[in-house]
C-alpha positions in Angstrom: -30.7 14.3 -20.8 -32.6 11.1 -21.2 -34.9 10.5 -18.2 -34.7 7.1 -16.4 -37.9 5.4 -15.4 -37.7 4.0 -11.9 -40.1 1.3 -12.4 -38.0 -0.4 -15.4 -34.8 0.3 -13.0 -36.4 -1.9 -10.4 -36.9 -5.0 -12.8 -33.1 -5.0 -13.9 -31.1 -7.9 -12.5 -28.1 -7.1 -10.4 -24.7 -8.4 -10.3 -24.8 -9.6 -6.9 -28.6 -10.8 -7.4 -27.9 -13.1 -10.3 -24.4 -14.5 -8.0 -26.7 -15.2 -5.3 -28.9 -17.5 -7.3 -25.8 -19.1 -9.4 -23.7 -19.3 -6.1 -25.5 -18.7 -2.9 -26.0 -15.8 -0.8 -23.0 -14.1 0.5 -21.4 -16.4 3.3 -22.6 -20.0 2.1 -19.8 -22.2 1.5 -20.4 -21.9 -2.4 -20.4 -18.4 -2.9 -17.3 -18.0 -0.4 -15.6 -20.6 -2.9 -16.8 -18.6 -6.0 -15.1 -15.3 -4.4 -11.9 -17.3 -3.6 -11.7 -18.6 -7.4 -12.7 -15.1 -8.6 -9.7 -13.5 -6.8 -7.2 -16.0 -7.3 -8.3 -15.9 -11.5 -8.0 -12.1 -10.8 -4.6 -11.8 -9.3 -3.1 -14.7 -11.6 -4.7 -12.3 -14.4 -2.8 -9.4 -13.3 0.5 -11.2 -12.9 0.0 -12.8 -16.5 -0.5 -9.3 -18.2 3.0 -7.9 -16.3 4.8 -10.7 -17.4 3.6 -10.5 -20.8 4.6 -6.6 -20.9 8.1 -7.8 -19.6 8.2 -10.1 -22.9 9.2 -12.7 -20.2 7.7 -16.5 -21.2 6.5 -18.6 -18.2 9.5 -20.8 -18.4 11.9 -17.8 -18.0 9.7 -16.5 -15.1 10.0 -19.7 -13.3 13.6 -19.9 -13.7 14.0 -16.7 -11.9 12.2 -18.1 -9.1 13.6 -21.5 -9.1 10.0 -23.3 -9.6 8.5 -25.2 -12.8 6.7 -23.5 -15.6 3.7 -25.3 -14.7 3.8 -24.0 -11.3 3.5 -20.7 -13.1 0.8 -21.7 -15.7 -1.2 -22.9 -12.8 -1.0 -19.5 -10.4 -1.7 -17.7 -13.7 -4.9 -19.5 -14.4 -6.2 -19.1 -10.7 -5.6 -23.0 -10.2 -2.8 -23.1 -7.6 -3.2 -22.0 -3.9 -0.3 -20.0 -3.2 1.3 -18.5 -0.1 1.5 -14.8 0.2 4.9 -15.1 0.4 4.9 -16.8 -2.7 2.8 -14.4 -4.3 5.0 -11.5 -3.4 8.0 -13.2 -4.6 6.5 -13.3 -8.3 5.0 -10.0 -7.9 8.6 -8.9 -7.2 10.2 -10.5 -10.1 7.7 -8.8 -12.0 8.7 -5.3 -10.6 5.0 -5.0 -8.9 4.8 -3.6 -5.6 2.1 -3.8 -3.2 1.9 -1.5 -0.5 -0.3 -2.7 2.3 -3.1 -0.4 3.6 -4.8 -1.3 7.0 -8.5 -0.1 7.6 -10.2 -0.6 11.2 
């Protein structure tokens, strides 16, 4: 097994350090905006992948929801600020079920 040199390990950049440098530290407006945009992209990408697994077009999904295709495109690209109820409605049409977990 290979030994890890602790001194070399200590010089490696961490993801958080890079994010701090590029977007500011946690709690700053720029970092919060980055976090929000990252989550929007992540969930939009998840919905896109599921839509494609079901072989649905954006237009077909939009029709099932009574929305425009451009709205689906914005959601999938993380560019739409959607309400939680809208997200769950899209997820339900795609057969995705979320079970909430509450942590104290």
